[in-house]
C-alpha positions as CSV (number, residue, x, y, z in Angstrom):
1,M,80.7,118.3,-5.9
2,T,82.0,120.2,-8.1
3,E,83.3,118.5,-12.1
4,N,86.7,120.3,-10.4
5,A,86.4,118.1,-7.7
6,A,84.9,115.3,-8.6
7,F,87.6,114.9,-12.0
8,P,90.8,114.7,-9.8
9,L,88.5,111.5,-7.9
10,V,88.0,109.3,-10.6
11,L,91.3,110.1,-11.9
12,V,92.6,108.5,-9.0
13,F,89.9,105.8,-8.7
14,G,90.5,105.0,-12.1
15,I,94.1,104.4,-11.7
16,I,94.1,102.7,-8.3
17,T,91.2,100.3,-10.4
18,V,93.0,99.6,-13.6
19,L,96.6,98.7,-10.7
20,L,94.0,96.4,-9.0
21,V,93.5,94.6,-12.3
22,R,96.7,94.3,-13.9
23,S,98.3,92.8,-10.2
24,R,95.0,90.4,-10.8
25,D,93.7,91.1,-7.2
26,V,90.6,91.6,-9.0
27,R,89.3,89.7,-12.2
28,W,88.0,90.8,-15.4
29,W,84.0,90.4,-13.9
30,Q,84.9,92.1,-10.5
31,A,86.3,95.5,-12.9
32,V,83.1,95.7,-14.9
33,L,80.8,95.6,-12.0
34,V,83.0,98.5,-9.9
35,A,82.7,99.8,-13.1
36,L,79.0,99.7,-13.5
37,F,78.3,100.1,-10.5
38,G,80.2,103.4,-10.9
39,V,78.0,104.9,-14.3
40,Y,75.4,103.7,-12.3
41,I,76.1,106.5,-9.6
42,G,77.5,108.7,-11.4
43,Q,74.5,108.7,-13.6
44,T,75.9,109.8,-16.7
45,P,74.4,110.4,-19.5
46,V,75.6,107.1,-20.8
47,L,74.0,105.5,-18.9
48,F,70.8,105.0,-20.2
49,T,73.2,103.3,-23.5
50,I,74.8,101.2,-20.9
51,H,71.2,100.5,-18.8
52,G,69.5,99.1,-22.5
53,L,72.5,96.3,-22.7
54,V,72.3,95.5,-19.3
55,A,69.0,95.1,-19.5
56,W,69.3,92.8,-22.9
57,F,72.5,90.5,-20.8
58,L,70.1,89.8,-18.3
59,S,67.0,89.9,-20.7
60,L,68.9,86.1,-22.3
61,F,68.2,84.5,-18.3
62,P,65.0,83.1,-17.8
63,N,63.1,83.9,-15.0
64,S,62.8,81.6,-11.5
């Protein structure tokens, strides 16, 4: 898929996500999970920074 084909899809799905969050059908933490899923699937360069933040946040919890 080219960038020209992917951009409208990203825009539409982003608008749908924002509308769902505003209508309170999706909680804020569910929206964060949707965004993280999109970043991990998209493999954007921002992934390395976000992965570092996620790894740091998960390291706060002890391993069981």
